[in-house]
C-alpha positions in Angstrom: 87.5 94.0 75.6 90.4 91.9 74.5 92.5 90.1 77.2 95.1 87.9 75.6 98.0 85.9 77.1 100.9 84.6 74.9 103.8 82.5 76.1 107.2 83.5 74.6 109.4 81.6 77.0 108.2 78.7 79.3 111.5 77.1 80.4 113.2 77.5 83.7 116.9 77.7 84.7 118.6 77.9 81.3 117.6 78.1 77.6 117.5 74.7 75.9 117.9 75.1 72.2 117.9 71.4 71.3 115.8 69.1 69.0 114.4 67.4 72.2 112.8 70.7 73.3 111.0 71.7 70.1 107.4 70.9 71.0 107.2 72.8 74.2 110.1 75.3 73.7 113.5 76.0 75.1 113.5 79.8 75.9 113.3 81.0 79.5 110.4 82.9 81.1 108.6 85.6 79.2 104.8 86.1 78.9 103.0 88.8 76.9 99.7 90.1 78.3 97.5 92.3 76.0 94.7 94.1 77.7 92.6 96.6 75.8 95.3 97.0 73.2 98.0 97.8 75.8 101.0 95.5 76.5 102.3 94.1 79.7 105.4 91.8 79.7 106.0 89.4 82.5 109.7 88.6 82.9 112.6 89.1 80.5 114.1 85.6 80.0 115.5 84.6 76.6 111.9 84.5 75.2 111.8 88.3 75.3 114.1 88.5 72.3 111.4 87.0 69.9 108.7 89.1 71.6 110.8 92.2 70.9 110.9 91.4 67.2 107.1 90.8 67.2 106.5 94.1 69.0 108.6 96.0 66.5 106.7 94.5 63.6 103.5 95.6 65.2 105.0 99.1 65.9 104.3 98.8 69.6 106.1 101.6 71.2 105.4 101.3 74.9 104.9 98.6 77.5 105.1 97.7 81.2 107.7 95.1 82.1 106.9 93.4 85.4 109.7 91.2 86.8 109.1 88.3 89.2 112.7 88.5 90.3 116.2 88.9 88.8 117.8 85.5 88.7 119.5 85.2 85.4 116.9 83.0 83.6 114.4 85.8 84.1 116.5 88.7 82.9 119.0 87.2 80.5 117.0 88.2 77.5 116.7 91.9 78.4 120.0 93.0 76.7 118.6 91.5 73.5 115.2 93.1 73.6 115.5 95.2 70.4 112.6 97.7 71.1 114.7 99.0 74.1 117.3 100.3 71.6 114.8 102.6 69.8 114.6 106.1 71.1 110.9 106.5 70.1 109.9 103.7 72.5 109.0 103.9 76.2 109.0 101.2 78.9 108.1 101.1 82.6 110.1 98.4 84.3 108.9 97.2 87.8 110.0 94.8 90.4 108.8 94.1 94.0 111.5 91.8 95.5 114.6 94.1 95.9 115.6 95.6 99.2 116.5 99.3 99.1 120.1 98.7 99.8 120.4 96.8 96.5 119.7 99.9 94.5 116.5 98.8 93.0 115.7 97.2 89.6 117.6 99.8 87.6 120.8 98.9 89.4 120.4 95.2 88.9 119.8 95.5 85.1 122.6 98.0 84.8 125.0 95.6 86.6 124.0 92.8 84.2 125.0 94.9 81.3 128.2 96.5 82.7 131.7 96.0 81.3 133.2 93.4 81.0 130.1 91.2 80.9 128.2 93.0 78.1 129.4 95.4 75.4 126.5 97.9 75.6 125.6 99.6 78.9 122.0 100.1 80.0 122.1 103.8 79.5 123.0 103.4 75.8 119.9 101.3 74.9 118.0 104.4 73.6 114.4 104.0 74.7 112.9 106.1 77.4 112.8 103.9 80.5 111.1 104.4 83.9 112.2 102.2 86.8 109.8 101.6 89.7 110.3 99.4 92.7 107.5 98.4 95.0 107.0 95.9 97.8 105.6 92.5 97.0 102.0 92.5 98.4 101.2 96.0 97.0 98.3 96.6 94.6 98.4 99.3 91.9 96.9 100.3 88.6 98.7 100.4 85.4 96.3 102.1 83.0 92.6 102.5 82.3 90.9 99.9 84.3 93.8 97.5 84.6 94.6 96.5 88.2 97.6 94.6 89.4 97.7 92.7 92.7 101.0 91.2 93.9 102.2 88.7 96.5 105.5 87.7 98.0 106.6 84.2 96.9 108.9 81.7 98.6 112.1 81.8 96.6 115.8 82.4 97.4 116.3 86.2 97.5 112.6 86.7 97.0 110.1 86.8 94.1 106.8 88.4 93.3 103.6 86.8 92.0 101.2 88.9 89.9 97.5 89.0 89.3 96.4 91.2 86.4 92.7 92.1 86.4 90.9 93.7 83.4 87.4 93.8 82.1 86.2 91.2 84.6 88.9 88.7 83.8 92.1 87.8 85.7 95.5 86.2 84.9 97.9 85.1 87.6 101.6 84.7 87.1 103.1 82.7 90.0 106.8 81.7 89.4 109.3 81.0 91.1 108.0 79.7 94.4 108.5 76.7 96.6 105.7 75.1 98.5 105.7 73.2 101.8 104.1 69.8 101.4 100.7 69.7 103.2 100.7 73.4 103.9 99.1 75.4 101.0 100.8 78.8 100.5 98.2 81.3 101.8 99.8 84.1 99.8 99.3 82.2 96.6 95.8 81.0 97.4 94.7 84.6 98.1 96.3 85.8 94.9 94.8 83.2 92.6 91.3 83.0 94.2 88.8 82.6 91.3 91.3 83.5 88.6 90.5 82.7 85.0 94.1 81.5 84.3 97.0 80.7 86.5 100.5 80.2 85.2 102.3 78.4 88.1 105.8 77.2 88.8 105.6 73.5 87.9 109.3 72.8 87.6 109.2 69.4 89.2 106.9 66.5 89.8 106.0 65.6 93.4 108.3 62.6 93.1 111.3 64.8 92.0 110.5 67.5 94.6 111.8 65.4 97.5 115.4 65.8 96.2 114.9 69.5 95.4 113.8 71.0 98.7 115.3 74.4 99.1 115.8 75.1 95.4 112.9 77.5 95.3 110.5 75.7 93.0 107.2 73.8 93.1 105.4 70.9 91.2 102.5 70.6 88.8 100.6 68.5 91.3 100.8 71.4 93.9 99.6 73.7 91.2 96.5 71.6 90.7 95.9 71.4 94.4 96.2 75.2 94.8 94.0 76.0 91.8 91.3 73.6 93.0 91.4 75.0 96.5 91.2 78.6 95.2 88.4 77.9 92.6 90.7 79.0 89.8 89.3 78.1 86.4 92.5 76.9 84.6 96.1 76.0 85.3 99.0 76.6 82.9 101.9 74.4 83.8 105.0 76.7 83.5 108.7 77.0 84.1 109.6 73.6 82.8 112.8 71.9 84.0 115.5 71.9 81.3 115.8 68.1 81.9 112.2 67.6 80.9 112.4 67.0 77.2 109.4 66.7 74.9 108.6 63.0 75.5 108.6 63.6 79.3 106.4 66.7 78.9 103.9 64.8 76.8 103.5 62.2 79.5 103.3 64.9 82.2 100.6 66.6 80.3 98.5 63.4 80.1 99.0 62.8 83.8 98.0 66.4 84.6 94.9 66.4 82.5 93.8 63.1 84.1 94.2 64.6 87.6 92.4 67.8 86.6 91.0 68.4 83.1 91.3 72.2 83.5 95.1 71.9 83.1 97.3 72.7 80.1 101.0 72.7 79.6 102.4 76.1 78.4 104.2 76.0 75.1 106.2 78.7 73.3 103.9 80.7 71.0 100.8 79.5 72.7 98.1 82.3 72.8 95.1 82.1 75.1 92.1 84.5 75.0 90.4 85.3 78.3 87.9 87.7 76.9 
């Protein structure tokens, strides 16, 4: 059965709509996963706007939205997700990083859209929405034989990594997370063990990382090390630093493939078939 992954936003921190970010893309995190004809959305960065237009053209009326966390670059596209304004649509929105005292994922998205920061409040969007909070580390089913495993990531205020399993294949979405040099993250290793594809937070290079400790991100070299150790089949370098323009990314891609041939750099509109 079909298991497809499409990248709609691959950038971290802030959208980069410039001529020097064309080849790899400037929108922030958003990935569409299609399993057996059902839709799962990972994160709601600015890339979700274009995904919304695509889902409307396909007349897709329901989906699950799984959020890694709620820093702005991962939710800033949600108010512009056009299918959420249509009353015939239905979405289940989930997050695993929020303490109960923060009011859960509904409260965070509502606050983002509250006056005076946005003209349309969440409860006026129109679509039927269910909000579900869980604890990072939980495992749950979404539909049919689709299983989701989660893991707590090392990021300021917390973040959740996801492993989506369907029809004998698996895709892992592991962003935003910071590694400790020389100490592989056991949560990540357990999550990505044997995965067919891993999208990993590769914001920096190992050389850059030394000046970024505490910022909550990792490197493409660490992504390779983790995937090799976990016997994952392929790494998708993801969450590109906005300072990494196309020429830099092309060199990075060559270096990464030299280190491990089973590596690719995620680009906007790239579609991968796991089935």
